[in-house]
TORMARLO-767805 format. One record per residue: residue in one letter; z, x, y of N, C-alpha, C, O in turn. Coordinates in steps of 0.05 Angstrom, whole numbers, always signed. Layout:
- A Z X Y Z X Y Z X Y Z X Y
...
END
This chain:
- M -304 +459 -139 -280 +457 -124 -283 +477 -99 -290 +501 -102
- F -277 +465 -74 -274 +476 -50 -249 +479 -36 -238 +457 -30
- L -238 +500 -30 -211 +502 -21 -213 +504 +12 -226 +522 +22
- E -200 +486 +26 -200 +489 +54 -170 +495 +64 -150 +484 +54
- K -169 +513 +85 -147 +521 +98 -141 +508 +125 -158 +502 +141
- N -116 +504 +128 -106 +495 +158 -124 +470 +166 -140 +469 +186
- V -121 +450 +150 -140 +425 +153 -124 +406 +169 -102 +399 +160
- P -132 +397 +194 -118 +376 +214 -120 +349 +193 -141 +341 +183
- L -96 +339 +191 -93 +314 +179 -93 +289 +194 -92 +267 +183
- Q -93 +292 +220 -95 +269 +241 -117 +248 +231 -111 +225 +229
- P -141 +257 +225 -160 +238 +216 -158 +224 +187 -170 +204 +180
- Y -139 +239 +171 -134 +226 +145 -107 +213 +143 -98 +208 +120
- N -93 +206 +163 -70 +186 +162 -75 +166 +184 -81 +171 +207
- T -70 +139 +173 -77 +117 +193 -57 +114 +218 -62 +100 +237
- F -34 +130 +215 -17 +132 +237 -23 +148 +258 -12 +146 +280
- G -42 +165 +252 -54 +186 +269 -34 +204 +281 -34 +210 +305
- I -17 +212 +261 +6 +236 +271 -9 +261 +265 -22 +266 +245
- A -4 +277 +285 -17 +304 +286 -1 +320 +265 +24 +321 +267
- A -15 +333 +245 -2 +351 +223 -26 +365 +212 -49 +358 +215
- K -19 +388 +197 -42 +402 +185 -31 +407 +155 -7 +407 +150
- A -50 +409 +139 -51 +418 +108 -54 +447 +110 -73 +459 +122
- Q -35 +458 +96 -41 +491 +95 -65 +497 +78 -79 +516 +83
- A -69 +480 +58 -90 +479 +36 -96 +451 +28 -79 +433 +25
- L -122 +448 +23 -133 +421 +18 -156 +424 -2 -174 +440 +3
- V -156 +409 -24 -177 +408 -43 -190 +378 -43 -175 +358 -46
- R -219 +374 -40 -225 +350 -41 -234 +344 -73 -251 +357 -85
- V -220 +323 -84 -222 +313 -112 -246 +295 -114 -243 +273 -102
- R -269 +298 -125 -289 +283 -132 -295 +275 -159 -311 +258 -165
- S -281 +291 -176 -285 +288 -206 -262 +303 -220 -245 +315 -208
- E -263 +300 -247 -241 +310 -262 -244 +343 -261 -225 +358 -267
- A -265 +353 -255 -273 +379 -254 -257 +395 -233 -247 +417 -237
- D -255 +381 -211 -241 +389 -189 -214 +393 -194 -203 +413 -184
- L -200 +376 -209 -171 +382 -216 -167 +403 -234 -148 +418 -230
- L -185 +405 -256 -186 +428 -273 -190 +452 -262 -178 +471 -271
- A -204 +455 -242 -210 +479 -226 -183 +486 -212 -175 +509 -209
- V -168 +464 -202 -142 +477 -187 -125 +485 -208 -111 +506 -204
- L -123 +472 -232 -105 +483 -256 -112 +509 -264 -94 +525 -272
- A -139 +516 -264 -147 +540 -276 -142 +564 -254 -141 +588 -261
- D -138 +557 -229 -137 +578 -208 -107 +586 -208 -90 +569 -202
- P -100 +615 -213 -74 +624 -215 -58 +619 -190 -34 +615 -193
- Q -70 +619 -166 -55 +620 -144 -50 +587 -137 -30 +582 -124
- L -67 +568 -143 -66 +542 -136 -47 +529 -158 -30 +512 -152
- A -50 +536 -183 -38 +522 -206 -6 +522 -207 +7 +507 -223
- T +5 +539 -189 +36 +538 -186 +46 +524 -162 +70 +519 -159
- L +26 +516 -143 +34 +505 -118 +44 +475 -122 +34 +461 -140
- P +65 +464 -105 +70 +437 -107 +46 +421 -96 +32 +432 -78
- R +41 +396 -106 +15 +382 -95 +26 +355 -81 +47 +343 -86
- Q +6 +347 -64 +9 +322 -50 -16 +306 -50 -34 +312 -35
- V -17 +286 -66 -42 +267 -66 -43 +254 -44 -23 +244 -34
- L -68 +254 -33 -76 +239 -7 -99 +219 -15 -119 +228 -27
- G -96 +194 -8 -118 +173 -10 -125 +167 +16 -132 +186 +30
- G -126 +142 +26 -131 +135 +50 -114 +141 +75 -120 +137 +99
- G -89 +153 +65 -68 +159 +86 -58 +136 +100 -49 +139 +124
- S -57 +111 +89 -49 +92 +103 -21 +82 +95 -10 +63 +106
- N -10 +95 +77 +19 +90 +69 +36 +116 +71 +52 +121 +52
- I +34 +132 +91 +49 +155 +94 +57 +163 +124 +42 +160 +143
- V +80 +174 +123 +88 +183 +150 +91 +213 +150 +108 +224 +136
- L +76 +225 +165 +79 +257 +165 +100 +267 +184 +99 +260 +208
- T +120 +282 +174 +141 +290 +195 +137 +320 +199 +154 +333 +211
- G +116 +332 +191 +109 +359 +198 +81 +367 +181 +69 +351 +167
- D +75 +393 +183 +55 +405 +171 +60 +403 +143 +84 +407 +136
- V +41 +398 +123 +43 +397 +94 +40 +424 +82 +19 +436 +85
- K +61 +436 +69 +57 +460 +56 +48 +458 +28 +39 +478 +17
- A +49 +435 +13 +38 +432 -12 +12 +429 -10 +2 +421 +11
- L -4 +434 -33 -31 +432 -38 -41 +404 -37 -33 +387 -53
- V -58 +398 -17 -64 +369 -12 -88 +364 -30 -107 +380 -30
- L -88 +345 -45 -108 +335 -65 -121 +310 -52 -111 +288 -56
- K -140 +314 -37 -157 +291 -23 -174 +277 -42 -194 +287 -52
- M -166 +252 -49 -179 +236 -69 -204 +225 -57 -202 +212 -35
- E -229 +229 -70 -250 +222 -63 -272 +216 -85 -296 +220 -82
- V -260 +205 -107 -274 +200 -129 -287 +172 -123 -272 +153 -118
- S -314 +167 -125 -331 +145 -118 -337 +129 -142 -330 +133 -165
- G -352 +107 -132 -367 +91 -154 -350 +64 -161 -326 +66 -166
- I -364 +40 -161 -354 +16 -170 -375 +5 -189 -399 +5 -183
- R -367 -5 -214 -382 -18 -234 -369 -39 -248 -344 -41 -248
- L -385 -56 -261 -374 -77 -280 -373 -59 -305 -394 -48 -313
- S -354 -56 -315 -346 -39 -340 -346 -55 -368 -347 -43 -390
- G -345 -82 -365 -345 -99 -389 -336 -126 -380 -329 -131 -357
- E -338 -146 -401 -330 -170 -396 -321 -186 -423 -330 -178 -444
- T -305 -205 -422 -300 -221 -445 -303 -252 -440 -315 -257 -419
- D -293 -272 -455 -297 -299 -450 -276 -304 -424 -280 -323 -409
- K -258 -288 -422 -235 -295 -400 -238 -279 -374 -229 -287 -352
- H -250 -254 -377 -248 -236 -354 -274 -219 -351 -288 -213 -371
- W -280 -212 -326 -296 -190 -318 -279 -166 -314 -257 -168 -302
- F -288 -141 -322 -272 -121 -318 -288 -101 -298 -311 -94 -304
- V -278 -94 -277 -291 -79 -255 -276 -51 -253 -251 -52 -250
- E -288 -28 -253 -281 -3 -250 -287 +8 -225 -310 +8 -218
- A -268 +18 -211 -274 +37 -185 -260 +62 -184 -238 +65 -196
- G -271 +81 -172 -260 +112 -171 -238 +109 -150 -241 +92 -132
- A -219 +124 -152 -195 +127 -134 -198 +130 -107 -180 +125 -91
- G -224 +141 -99 -229 +148 -70 -244 +122 -59 -250 +122 -35
- V -249 +102 -74 -264 +81 -61 -243 +63 -41 -219 +58 -47
- D -252 +57 -22 -239 +39 +0 -233 +12 -10 -250 -4 -17
- W -203 +8 -10 -195 -19 -26 -213 -42 -14 -227 -55 -29
- H -213 -46 +13 -229 -71 +21 -254 -71 +15 -264 -93 +10
- A -270 -49 +14 -297 -46 +2 -298 -58 -28 -316 -73 -36
- L -278 -52 -41 -279 -61 -68 -276 -91 -71 -289 -104 -87
- V -257 -101 -54 -254 -131 -53 -279 -146 -47 -287 -165 -61
- A -293 -137 -26 -319 -147 -15 -338 -143 -37 -350 -163 -45
- W -341 -122 -49 -361 -118 -72 -359 -139 -92 -377 -154 -98
- T -331 -140 -105 -327 -162 -125 -335 -187 -120 -344 -201 -138
- L -333 -196 -95 -338 -225 -84 -372 -227 -81 -385 -247 -86
- D -381 -205 -74 -412 -204 -70 -424 -209 -99 -444 -222 -102
- K -410 -197 -118 -422 -199 -145 -414 -224 -161 -424 -229 -183
- G -394 -241 -147 -388 -266 -159 -363 -258 -178 -359 -274 -196
- Y -348 -238 -176 -322 -237 -191 -300 -242 -174 -293 -224 -158
- P -287 -266 -174 -265 -273 -155 -240 -262 -167 -241 -254 -190
- G -216 -261 -152 -191 -256 -158 -175 -234 -140 -151 -232 -140
- L -192 -218 -125 -176 -200 -105 -177 -209 -78 -167 -195 -61
- E -188 -234 -71 -191 -241 -42 -167 -243 -28 -168 -236 -5
- N -144 -251 -40 -117 -251 -25 -109 -225 -15 -93 -223 +3
- M -120 -206 -26 -110 -177 -19 -133 -162 -3 -137 -138 -6
- A -148 -177 +13 -171 -168 +31 -158 -155 +50 -135 -161 +56
- L -171 -134 +61 -163 -119 +83 -137 -102 +83 -128 -92 +103
- I -127 -101 +59 -104 -82 +53 -116 -54 +59 -137 -48 +49
- P -103 -37 +77 -113 -12 +80 -113 +6 +56 -99 -1 +37
- G -127 +31 +55 -118 +50 +33 -146 +49 +15 -167 +38 +19
- T -138 +65 -8 -158 +70 -31 -152 +57 -55 -128 +50 -59
- V -170 +53 -73 -165 +42 -99 -143 +60 -115 -126 +50 -130
- G -146 +87 -111 -125 +100 -129 -97 +96 -121 -78 +99 -136
- A -94 +90 -93 -64 +89 -87 -53 +58 -94 -30 +51 -94
- S -73 +41 -100 -63 +12 -104 -43 +9 -128 -24 -6 -125
- P -46 +22 -151 -25 +19 -171 +0 +32 -162 +21 +22 -168
- V -1 +53 -150 +25 +70 -142 +44 +51 -128 +68 +50 -132
- Q +31 +36 -110 +46 +19 -91 +48 -11 -105 +63 -28 -95
- N +35 -16 -124 +31 -43 -134 +27 -63 -109 +43 -80 -103
- I +4 -57 -96 -1 -69 -68 -4 -103 -75 -9 -113 -96
- G +0 -112 -55 +1 -143 -56 +0 -159 -28 +10 -150 -8
- A -13 -182 -31 -10 -199 -3 -14 -228 -11 -27 -233 -31
- Y -3 -247 +3 -8 -273 +1 -10 -286 -29 -27 -301 -38
- G +14 -277 -42 +20 -288 -69 +3 -274 -90 +3 -284 -113
- V -11 -254 -86 -24 -239 -106 -15 -211 -106 -14 -201 -84
- E -9 -196 -129 +0 -167 -130 -24 -155 -146 -42 -168 -158
- L -23 -131 -146 -44 -115 -161 -39 -119 -191 -59 -122 -206
- Q -13 -119 -200 -9 -125 -227 -17 -148 -238 -19 -149 -262
- D -23 -171 -220 -36 -197 -232 -64 -194 -236 -76 -214 -245
- R -79 -172 -231 -108 -165 -236 -113 -139 -249 -136 -130 -252
- F -94 -129 -254 -94 -101 -266 -101 -97 -296 -88 -109 -312
- D -119 -83 -302 -128 -78 -331 -112 -52 -340 -92 -52 -353
- S -125 -29 -331 -118 -3 -338 -127 +20 -321 -145 +14 -305
- L -118 +45 -321 -128 +64 -308 -129 +92 -321 -116 +97 -341
- D -145 +109 -310 -148 +138 -324 -133 +154 -301 -132 +148 -277
- A -122 +175 -312 -107 +193 -298 -108 +222 -310 -116 +225 -333
- M -99 +241 -294 -96 +271 -307 -69 +277 -305 -56 +270 -285
- D -60 +291 -325 -32 +305 -324 -39 +331 -313 -54 +348 -323
- M -26 +333 -289 -31 +360 -273 -12 +380 -284 -9 +401 -270
- F +2 +379 -305 +14 +401 -317 -1 +412 -343 -1 +436 -351
- T -14 +392 -355 -29 +401 -378 -62 +399 -377 -76 +410 -393
- G -70 +383 -357 -96 +381 -354 -108 +358 -370 -132 +352 -365
- E -95 +345 -388 -102 +325 -404 -107 +298 -390 -92 +290 -372
- M -129 +283 -399 -131 +258 -387 -119 +238 -408 -120 +240 -432
- F -108 +217 -392 -95 +196 -406 -101 +165 -391 -107 +162 -368
- S -98 +148 -408 -101 +119 -395 -75 +106 -399 -60 +113 -417
- L -67 +87 -382 -47 +68 -381 -55 +41 -376 -73 +36 -360
- N -40 +22 -390 -44 -7 -384 -23 -16 -367 -7 +0 -357
- A -20 -41 -362 -4 -52 -341 +28 -47 -349 +45 -40 -333
- A +33 -52 -376 +62 -49 -383 +72 -19 -380 +94 -13 -372
- Q +51 -2 -387 +63 +26 -384 +62 +36 -354 +72 +58 -349
- C +52 +22 -335 +52 +28 -306 +79 +21 -295 +87 +31 -274
- G +93 +4 -309 +124 -4 -297 +119 -18 -274 +135 -11 -257
- F +104 -35 -268 +99 -50 -241 +124 -66 -240 +135 -77 -258
- S +133 -64 -212 +152 -85 -198 +143 -87 -169 +122 -76 -163
- Y +158 -100 -150 +152 -104 -126 +148 -78 -110 +167 -63 -105
- R +124 -72 -103 +117 -49 -90 +128 -23 -102 +137 -5 -88
- D +126 -22 -131 +138 +1 -146 +120 +3 -169 +106 -16 -175
- S +121 +25 -182 +110 +34 -206 +119 +60 -217 +132 +74 -202
- V +114 +69 -240 +121 +94 -251 +111 +119 -236 +119 +141 -240
- F +92 +113 -219 +80 +134 -204 +97 +144 -181 +92 +166 -171
- K +118 +130 -171 +138 +133 -154 +162 +143 -159 +180 +146 -142
- H +163 +149 -186 +190 +160 -200 +184 +185 -216 +164 +187 -230
- A +204 +205 -213 +199 +230 -227 +212 +222 -257 +225 +202 -261
- S +206 +239 -274 +214 +232 -303 +246 +238 -304 +256 +259 -297
- G +258 +216 -315 +289 +220 -318 +297 +228 -350 +320 +224 -359
- G +275 +238 -363 +282 +245 -390 +262 +233 -412 +243 +220 -403
- P +265 +236 -435 +248 +222 -454 +250 +192 -457 +232 +181 -470
- E +271 +179 -446 +276 +150 -445 +263 +139 -422 +255 +116 -422
- A +261 +155 -399 +250 +144 -375 +224 +156 -364 +225 +178 -354
- L +201 +141 -367 +179 +152 -359 +173 +151 -331 +171 +129 -320
- G +172 +172 -318 +165 +174 -288 +140 +195 -285 +140 +215 -298
- L +122 +189 -270 +100 +204 -269 +93 +214 -238 +70 +221 -231
- A +115 +214 -220 +109 +222 -193 +108 +253 -196 +124 +264 -211
- G +88 +265 -183 +83 +292 -181 +71 +303 -207 +68 +327 -211
- R +64 +284 -226 +51 +296 -247 +26 +285 -253 +9 +300 -262
- A +21 +258 -248 -4 +246 -255 -20 +239 -229 -10 +231 -208
- V -47 +245 -235 -67 +240 -213 -84 +219 -221 -98 +221 -241
- I -85 +196 -206 -102 +172 -215 -131 +178 -208 -137 +182 -184
- L -150 +178 -227 -179 +181 -221 -193 +152 -220 -208 +147 -201
- R -190 +137 -235 -201 +110 -238 -182 +84 -246 -162 +86 -260
- V -190 +63 -236 -174 +39 -240 -192 +18 -248 -214 +15 -237
- R -182 +1 -267 -199 -23 -279 -183 -47 -275 -159 -49 -280
- F -199 -65 -266 -184 -94 -259 -194 -116 -278 -217 -116 -286
- A -178 -133 -283 -190 -157 -300 -187 -180 -283 -165 -188 -275
- L -211 -193 -276 -218 -215 -258 -223 -239 -275 -238 -239 -295
- P -208 -259 -267 -210 -283 -284 -234 -300 -282 -242 -306 -259
- K -248 -308 -302 -269 -325 -304 -261 -354 -298 -276 -370 -287
- R -237 -359 -308 -225 -388 -301 -210 -384 -273 -185 -387 -273
- W -221 -379 -253 -208 -373 -227 -198 -398 -216 -211 -419 -216
- K -173 -394 -206 -161 -415 -188 -146 -400 -160 -135 -378 -159
- P -150 -416 -141 -138 -405 -115 -107 -405 -114 -92 -422 -123
- E -100 -380 -101 -71 -377 -95 -70 -383 -68 -82 -369 -51
- L -53 -405 -60 -52 -414 -33 -20 -422 -26 -14 -440 -11
- G -5 -408 -38 +27 -415 -35 +40 -402 -12 +64 -403 -11
- Y +27 -390 +10 +35 -376 +30 +31 -394 +58 +11 -407 +61
- L +51 -394 +77 +49 -412 +98 +23 -407 +115 +11 -427 +124
- D +15 -382 +120 -8 -378 +134 -34 -389 +124 -51 -398 +139
- L -34 -387 +95 -60 -401 +83 -57 -430 +83 -78 -443 +86
- E -34 -443 +81 -30 -472 +83 -39 -481 +114 -50 -502 +118
- R -33 -462 +133 -41 -472 +159 -70 -471 +163 -81 -488 +178
- K -83 -451 +150 -111 -448 +150 -124 -475 +138 -144 -486 +149
- M -112 -485 +116 -124 -507 +103 -118 -531 +120 -133 -550 +119
- A -98 -531 +136 -93 -554 +156 -112 -555 +179 -122 -576 +189
- E -117 -528 +185 -134 -526 +210 -163 -534 +206 -176 -547 +222
- T -172 -525 +182 -202 -529 +173 -205 -556 +159 -226 -569 +161
- G -185 -565 +146 -189 -590 +129 -201 -585 +102 -209 -603 +87
- I -203 -559 +97 -212 -550 +69 -190 -549 +52 -172 -532 +56
- R -187 -567 +31 -166 -570 +13 -170 -553 -14 -150 -547 -26
- T -193 -548 -22 -202 -536 -45 -223 -511 -38 -246 -509 -45
- P -209 -493 -24 -227 -469 -18 -237 -453 -41 -223 -451 -61
- D -260 -442 -37 -268 -421 -60 -258 -390 -49 -247 -386 -27
- A -262 -374 -66 -253 -346 -63 -267 -334 -39 -255 -315 -28
- R -288 -341 -30 -300 -331 -6 -286 -342 +18 -282 -327 +37
- Q -279 -366 +17 -265 -374 +40 -236 -367 +42 -225 -365 +64
- I -224 -364 +18 -195 -348 +21 -198 -322 +33 -182 -315 +51
- F -219 -305 +23 -222 -278 +35 -230 -281 +64 -220 -263 +78
- D -244 -296 +75 -248 -299 +103 -223 -306 +115 -216 -293 +135
- W -207 -327 +106 -183 -334 +119 -163 -308 +122 -153 -302 +144
- V -159 -294 +97 -140 -275 +101 -151 -250 +117 -134 -235 +127
- V -174 -246 +119 -185 -226 +140 -178 -235 +167 -166 -220 +182
- A -185 -260 +174 -178 -268 +201 -147 -269 +207 -138 -263 +229
- I -130 -278 +185 -98 -275 +191 -96 -248 +194 -80 -242 +212
- R -105 -230 +182 -90 -201 +179 -103 -189 +210 -89 -175 +225
- R -126 -195 +216 -137 -182 +241 -119 -196 +266 -111 -183 +285
- A -115 -220 +262 -99 -229 +286 -68 -217 +286 -56 -214 +307
- K -57 -212 +266 -27 -202 +264 -26 -173 +264 -6 -163 +273
- L -47 -157 +255 -43 -131 +249 -63 -113 +266 -87 -118 +267
- P -55 -94 +278 -70 -75 +294 -92 -58 +277 -86 -47 +255
- D -113 -58 +288 -134 -38 +276 -123 -6 +277 -117 +4 +299
- P -123 +8 +255 -113 +34 +261 -134 +51 +274 -127 +72 +285
- Q -156 +45 +275 -180 +56 +291 -170 +55 +322 -175 +74 +337
- V -155 +35 +330 -149 +30 +355 -123 +38 +363 -119 +53 +382
- I -102 +28 +346 -73 +34 +347 -66 +45 +322 -69 +31 +302
- G -56 +71 +320 -47 +81 +296 -22 +66 +284 -3 +59 +297
- N -23 +64 +258 -3 +47 +241 -5 +49 +212 -27 +55 +202
- A +17 +45 +199 +15 +47 +169 +16 +20 +159 +26 +17 +136
- G +8 -1 +173 +10 -29 +161 +41 -35 +159 +58 -24 +173
- S +47 -54 +141 +75 -65 +137 +94 -39 +133 +90 -23 +115
- F +113 -37 +151 +128 -14 +147 +153 -17 +130 +165 +3 +121
- F +162 -43 +126 +185 -50 +109 +180 -68 +88 +163 -86 +91
- K +193 -64 +63 +187 -84 +44 +202 -109 +51 +224 -108 +63
- N +190 -134 +41 +207 -161 +45 +229 -157 +26 +224 -152 +3
- P +254 -160 +34 +278 -158 +16 +282 -183 +0 +277 -205 +11
- S +291 -183 -26 +300 -205 -39 +328 -209 -41 +342 -188 -44
- V +340 -234 -39 +366 -238 -38 +374 -261 -59 +356 -275 -69
- S +400 -266 -66 +407 -286 -83 +404 -311 -70 +404 -311 -45
- P +402 -335 -84 +403 -364 -68 +428 -365 -51 +428 -378 -30
- E +449 -353 -59 +473 -359 -44 +473 -341 -19 +483 -350 +2
- Q +461 -318 -21 +458 -302 +4 +437 -314 +24 +439 -312 +48
- C +417 -326 +12 +399 -339 +30 +411 -362 +45 +407 -365 +69
- A +427 -380 +30 +440 -401 +39 +459 -392 +62 +462 -406 +82
- D +470 -371 +59 +490 -360 +81 +476 -353 +103 +486 -358 +125
- I +451 -339 +101 +434 -332 +124 +426 -358 +136 +427 -359 +161
- I +417 -378 +123 +405 -401 +134 +427 -421 +151 +421 -436 +169
- A +452 -417 +140 +476 -429 +155 +478 -419 +183 +484 -435 +201
- R +471 -390 +187 +473 -379 +213 +447 -379 +228 +447 -380 +252
- D +423 -377 +214 +398 -377 +226 +377 -393 +212 +360 -383 +197
- P +379 -421 +216 +364 -440 +201 +333 -434 +201 +319 -443 +183
- K +324 -420 +220 +293 -412 +221 +284 -390 +203 +261 -383 +204
- V +300 -379 +188 +291 -355 +175 +269 -361 +156 +270 -383 +145
- V +251 -344 +152 +228 -348 +136 +234 -339 +109 +242 -316 +106
- H +232 -356 +86 +238 -348 +64 +223 -360 +40 +213 -382 +43
- Y +220 -349 +16 +201 -357 -8 +214 -354 -31 +222 -332 -38
- P +218 -377 -45 +232 -377 -73 +214 -362 -93 +190 -368 -93
- M +223 -342 -109 +210 -325 -126 +214 -338 -156 +235 -349 -162
- P +193 -335 -174 +197 -344 -200 +221 -336 -216 +229 -351 -234
- D +234 -312 -209 +258 -303 -223 +283 -317 -210 +306 -309 -216
- G +280 -335 -194 +303 -347 -182 +313 -335 -153 +326 -349 -138
- S +306 -311 -147 +312 -295 -122 +298 -308 -101 +281 -326 -105
- I +305 -300 -77 +291 -313 -51 +284 -287 -35 +301 -270 -29
- K +256 -286 -30 +245 -265 -16 +245 -271 +15 +235 -292 +22
- L +256 -255 +34 +256 -262 +61 +235 -243 +77 +229 -221 +68
- A +224 -253 +98 +203 -242 +113 +217 -221 +129 +234 -228 +146
- A +212 -196 +125 +225 -174 +138 +218 -172 +167 +232 -161 +184
- G +192 -184 +173 +182 -185 +202 +202 -202 +216 +212 -195 +237
- W +207 -223 +203 +223 -243 +219 +248 -234 +224 +258 -239 +246
- L +263 -219 +204 +289 -206 +210 +291 -190 +231 +309 -190 +247
- I +266 -170 +234 +264 -152 +255 +261 -164 +281 +274 -155 +300
- D +246 -184 +282 +238 -198 +306 +264 -213 +318 +267 -215 +343
- A +282 -223 +299 +305 -236 +305 +323 -218 +318 +339 -226 +335
- C +322 -193 +311 +340 -172 +324 +329 -160 +350 +338 -140 +361
- G +311 -173 +358 +297 -168 +387 +280 -142 +387 +279 -129 +408
- W +267 -132 +364 +256 -107 +365 +223 -107 +372 +211 -88 +380
- K +213 -132 +368 +185 -137 +375 +176 -125 +401 +190 -130 +421
- G +156 -111 +404 +148 -99 +428 +163 -76 +439 +156 -65 +460
- K +185 -67 +425 +203 -45 +438 +190 -17 +429 +175 -15 +409
- T +196 +2 +443 +190 +28 +440 +212 +51 +437 +232 +50 +451
- V +210 +69 +419 +228 +90 +421 +212 +115 +418 +196 +120 +400
- G +217 +133 +439 +198 +158 +442 +172 +147 +443 +167 +129 +460
- H +152 +156 +428 +126 +149 +426 +119 +130 +401 +95 +127 +395
- A +137 +119 +388 +134 +104 +366 +143 +75 +378 +160 +74 +396
- G +131 +52 +367 +137 +28 +378 +131 +4 +354 +116 +7 +334
- V +146 -18 +362 +143 -45 +346 +122 -61 +357 +123 -68 +380
- Y +101 -67 +339 +75 -79 +346 +83 -106 +358 +98 -120 +345
- E +74 -114 +382 +80 -140 +395 +73 -165 +382 +85 -186 +387
- K +54 -164 +366 +43 -186 +353 +57 -191 +321 +57 -212 +309
- Q +66 -169 +314 +79 -172 +284 +101 -148 +282 +93 -125 +281
- A +127 -156 +281 +151 -137 +282 +149 -121 +258 +161 -99 +258
- L +134 -128 +233 +138 -113 +213 +120 -88 +214 +121 -72 +195
- V +103 -84 +234 +86 -62 +238 +97 -42 +259 +103 -49 +281
- L +100 -19 +252 +107 +5 +272 +80 +16 +279 +61 +17 +263
- V +80 +24 +307 +53 +34 +317 +55 +60 +329 +77 +66 +337
- N +37 +76 +333 +34 +100 +350 +28 +93 +381 +7 +83 +389
- R +45 +98 +396 +42 +96 +426 +39 +121 +436 +43 +121 +460
- G +32 +144 +426 +29 +171 +437 +3 +170 +448 -13 +152 +445
- T -1 +196 +464 -27 +202 +476 -37 +228 +466 -24 +239 +448
- D -60 +239 +476 -65 +266 +468 -46 +286 +481 -41 +308 +471
- E -35 +278 +504 -20 +296 +518 +8 +299 +505 +20 +320 +502
- H +18 +272 +495 +42 +270 +482 +43 +255 +459 +51 +231 +459
- P +34 +270 +436 +29 +252 +412 +54 +245 +400 +75 +258 +403
- C +51 +222 +384 +73 +210 +368 +79 +229 +344 +62 +238 +329
- T +105 +233 +342 +111 +249 +317 +125 +231 +294 +134 +208 +297
- G +125 +243 +272 +134 +229 +248 +167 +226 +249 +180 +207 +238
- G +178 +246 +264 +206 +243 +271 +211 +218 +289 +230 +202 +283
- E +196 +215 +309 +202 +190 +325 +198 +164 +308 +214 +146 +310
- V +178 +162 +293 +173 +141 +276 +201 +136 +259 +212 +114 +258
- M +208 +156 +248 +232 +150 +226 +260 +146 +242 +279 +136 +231
- T +260 +155 +270 +284 +150 +285 +282 +120 +295 +302 +107 +299
- L +258 +110 +299 +257 +81 +305 +262 +62 +280 +275 +42 +280
- A +250 +73 +258 +252 +57 +230 +285 +54 +224 +294 +32 +218
- K +299 +74 +227 +328 +81 +224 +342 +62 +240 +362 +50 +231
- A +334 +57 +267 +348 +44 +287 +343 +9 +280 +360 -8 +284
- I +318 +7 +269 +315 -22 +261 +328 -29 +237 +337 -52 +234
- Q +332 -11 +218 +350 -16 +194 +376 -20 +200 +388 -37 +186
- T +389 -8 +220 +414 -10 +227 +422 -38 +241 +444 -50 +240
- S +400 -46 +255 +405 -72 +271 +401 -94 +249 +415 -114 +253
- V +385 -95 +229 +380 -113 +210 +407 -117 +192 +418 -138 +186
- Y +414 -93 +186 +439 -92 +170 +465 -104 +183 +479 -119 +170
- E +468 -96 +208 +491 -106 +223 +491 -135 +227 +511 -149 +228
- R +466 -144 +230 +466 -174 +237 +463 -193 +207 +475 -215 +204
- F +448 -181 +190 +446 -196 +167 +457 -187 +140 +455 -201 +120
- G +468 -163 +142 +477 -150 +117 +456 -143 +99 +461 -141 +75
- I +433 -138 +108 +410 -133 +88 +402 -103 +96 +403 -97 +120
- R +395 -88 +79 +383 -64 +77 +355 -64 +76 +346 -69 +54
- L +339 -57 +96 +308 -59 +92 +302 -30 +81 +315 -10 +86
- E +281 -31 +66 +272 -6 +53 +243 -2 +64 +228 -21 +66
- P +237 +23 +71 +208 +30 +82 +190 +28 +58 +195 +34 +35
- E +164 +18 +68 +145 +22 +47 +130 +50 +46 +123 +60 +25
- P +126 +61 +69 +109 +87 +68 +122 +108 +56 +146 +108 +55
- V +109 +127 +46 +120 +152 +33 +125 +172 +60 +108 +175 +76
- V +149 +183 +61 +154 +198 +82 +150 +227 +74 +162 +235 +54
- I +133 +244 +88 +127 +271 +76 +134 +292 +97 +130 +316 +91
END
């Protein structure tokens, strides 16, 4: 274990917000976490796990001990008649994993291509895109209890997945409510990729690609290429314009609520869900309120996709996390006043 002090975090968060970690440890194995627990000064500090920094908004310097997850490695860990099982370290870049699985002939993750972040963060957020969520391809994970130092594994049911949610985002509520926020650190994740693969094509953008290309039965590689092209056309590259990807969750409403909105705004983008609810496109709601391209301070709404907030700051006048959250709250107010819907942010605010 190597402890670093006063570490600039601007390179480690995709929004590019300037902040520092008072103390940071790079975690490349279980031994690094055990060393933290064995150190009398570090063991009692609050902790903040940091993966790719693609889903956080820093509102100031981080006083907690930052655990920078850098566990590497991808491998085929097993297979059955129905699945290939692929294991990846928590520090592996998510898109790199998706590309690796396709290169090896293991389809199933292609709809989630180009999602920023690391493998270790993927179960926390239950990431998803274009009709596929992590829980649809998840097998199990290995994590460490940062109170006891014990390793443990969880299957999908034990992770409590729901839309952009899991047990890793909730603190324990007692013996009947399992919450692992602030307690568990994910080290490895395993995915069950189907041998009887079928394409997931139920989203409008993919339907448009089929119409444009005339390809009605795309393979996994074709879907991967389409998703990459769609995302690059809509979303800014964090290396060029700082951002945290989709800033708000797509809200779900009842069919009656949706019908009421359609009566007032017939063009509202909506998708029926298996449970009978209707998912609305948060980006459309924000755009309808006139926010696309607008700026508050040094934080702005991306001109090509209203769901994305971006860093408009400069070296002389950097964007702050406070400005980002001021803009986010103003957007939430506008959407609620017009549609009666409360948008929830996706990133973790630190």
